[in-house]
N, C-alpha and C positions, 0 to 999 in steps of 0.2 A: 572546628579546631581539632588538631591531632596532638595528643600529649604522650609523653613517655610513661607516665605513672598513673594516668587516668583513662577511663573509658567514659564517653559521653554519648547520649542519645536523646533526641527530642522527637516525640511522635504527635499524632493528631489530637491526643487527649490534652495536650498542654503540659505534660509531665516531662521535666528534664531529668533523666536518670544519669547521675554522676557516680561512678564506681572507682574506689581506690584500687589501683592495679599493681600492687607489689606483693602478690600472694606468697612468694618464696620468702619474704621478710615479714609475713603476717601483717602486711600493709602498714608497717612502721612509718611514722611521719619523718621523712628526711627533708632537707631544705628545698629540694627541687619539687617534691610532692606538695609541700605547703604553698610554694609559689604558683604551681599549676592549679591548685585548688582555688586559690584566690582569683586567678585569672578566669577560671571556668565559672565561678560564682558571679563575678562581675559581668561576664558575657550573658549569663542567664538573666540577670537583673535588667539588662538593657534590651533583651530580646522579647518583643511583644508576643511571640508565640508561647513563651514560657509562663505558666501560671503557678506551678509548684515545682520545687526541686526535691528529688528523692536521692538521698546520699546513702550509698551502700559500699560494701567491700567485696572484692573478688577473693576466691579461695575459702579456706575453712574459718577465717576470722574477719570481723569487721575492722578492727585496728588494735594492734598491740601496744600503741603508744609511740613515744619518740624513738628515733633511731639512736640507740645508745652509743654507737660508734661515732656518730657526729657530735653527740653531747660530750664525749670524751675529748674529741678533737677541739671543741670550743673551749673546754676547760684548759687544755694545754696552750691554746692561743691567748688566753687571758680574759679579763673581766669584760672588756669591750666587745669581744667576739661573742662571749656568752650572752651579753645583754642584747646584741643584735639578733642572735638566734632566738632568744625568748620573745623579743618584741615582734618578730615576724609571725610567730604563732599567735601572739596576742592580737595582732592585726586581723588574723583569720577569724578569731572568736568575735571581734568587734564587727567584722564584715557580715557574719551570719546574723547578727542583731540588726544591722542597718539595711540589709537586703529588703526590698519591698515585697518579694515573693516569700511565702512560707517555705521553710526547709524542714523536711522530714528525714530523720536518721532511721535507716532500716538496719537493725543490729542483729547479726547472727554470730554464732561462735563467741569469741571473746572481744570485749571492749574494755581495755585496761589502760590505766594511767592516762597519757595524753589522748589515747583513743576513746576512753570513757569521757574525757573532757570534751573531745570533738562532738560526741553524741549529745552530751549535756548542753553544749552551746547551740544546738539546733532547736528550732521552735517546738518540734514534736518528735517523740521517739517511739517507734514500734519495734518489738523484739520477738525473736523466735523463742519458743518455750524453753529450749535448752541453752540459751545464751547466758553469758556471765558478764558481770560488771564489777569494776573495782578500781580503787586508787591505791596501788601498792607502793607508791613512791617512798613512803616512810621506811620501808624495809631496805631501801638503798641509801637512807640518810638524806633523801631528796624531799621536795615539797611540791604538791600540785598547786602552785601559787596563783597563777592567773585564773584558773577555772574556779577558784574558791569564790570569786565574786558572783559566778553563775550558780554554783552548787548550793550556796547558802540561801539563795532566792528560790531554788527549786524544792529543797527538802527541809529548810529551817536550820538554824545555827547548830543545835546540839546534834542532830542527825548528821549534818555535814562534817562536824568535827569527829564524830565517831567513825565515819567512813574513811577520813584521811588519817586519823590517829592510829586506827587498828590496821588499816591496809588490807582488810579481808575482802574476798570476792563474795558477791551476792548473786543469787539467781534472778531470772527475769521477773518472776512473780513478786519477789521481795523488792526489786527495783520499782515495780509498778506500785506496790504498797507505799514505798518511800516517796513516790512522786517523780522519779527519774524517767519512768516509762509511761506512755499513754495507753498502749494496747499490747497484749501478748497474744501471738498466734501460734498454732501448732507448727513445729519445726518442718514437718514434711510438706506443709502447704504454705510455708512462710512467704516465699517470694510472690506467690499469687495474691495472698491477702495484703501484703505490704503495698503492692502495686494498686490493688483495688482501693485501698485507703487513700493513696495519693491521688488517684483518679477522682474519687468522691470529693476530695478537697478542691481539685482543679475545676470541678463543676460549679463551685460557688462563685459568687461575684468577685472578680479580681480587685475591683476598687474597694469593696467592703473588706476583703481580706487584708489588703495593703493598709487601709486606715486602721483596722483593728490591731494589726501587728505593731504599727508605729505607736498607737496609743498605749498598748500594753507596756511597752518598754519606756515610753516617754514619761509616764506617771510614776515610774519607779523612783522612790525617794522624795516624791512630792508630798506636801501636806494633803490631808483629805479634802480641804476646801479647794486647793489648787487643782487637784485631780478632777474634782467635779466640774470646775470651770473649764479645764482643758477638754474634758469629755463633752461639754456643751458645744464647744467650738468644733470638735470633730463631728458631732451630731449634725450641726448646721452644714458643714462641708459635705457630709454624706448625702444630705437631702438634695444637693445640687448635682450629684453624679447621674449620668444617664442610667446606670444600673438601678439605682434607687427609684428614680422616676418611673422607669419601665416596670419595676416590680410592684410599685404601688398601683400603677394603672391596671396591671393584670389582676391584682387582688380585688380592686373595686369593680371590675367588669365581671367578676365571677357571680 
C-alpha cells in the first residue's frame, strides 16, 4: 500500500516497519494519519508474512501529539465533531491492543501528548537514550483522557497521575524506570538496535506470541481465579499448535 503520511516496508525477517511520515509537522497526528495508521495495522495483522510491527517516526521526533490545528477546527465545529475526532484516535489505541502481532514503538526525539499515548498503547517501547516522553496536555487545559486507561496499567495510579498532573517531560531512563519503556539504546546506534530487537521478537513462535498477547490483555480486570482458569484454557490451546508440538519434539530429541 502507498500512503500519504506513512512509510511501510516488510522484509524477509517478518518485521513490518511502519513510519509516521509528517516530519515537517513533527509527525503530529492528524485525521488522515490516524486513518492510514489503522489501515496499515489492519493489513499487517492480516498478512501472514508479518510477525512483528515496528512503529517509528521520520525526522527528528517520534510524534509530537495531536495536530492542534485540527483540534481547534473540531472545537469550532461542535461537540459531535470533537467526539468523532477523539473516538477515531481511541479506535487506534484499541486496535493496537487487539492486533495479534506484537507492536513495538521505536521512540527517538520527542514523544509528547498523543505521541506519548501512541507509544504507550504499543505492546513494547524501545527508546533512544536522548529521547523525551511527556503528557503536557494539562498546560493547555487539556486532558490525555483515552490514554489514561493504558497509562495507569503501565505505571500505576499515582505515577500516572503525577505524569498527567504536572505535564513534565521525562528522559528515556526515567521512562524505563517508570515502566513506560522496555529498553534504552544509545542514540547513535538506536535504529540498528531497535531493528535487531524487533527481529529477535519476530524469531519467536508467532502462535505463542499471539496467544501470550491476547491472554495478557484478556485477563486485565479479571479476578485471580478467573485469570488462572483463562490461563489454563490458553495453555491447552497452545499445546495443540504446530509450533508447540514441534518445539517439544526438538527438545525431547536432544
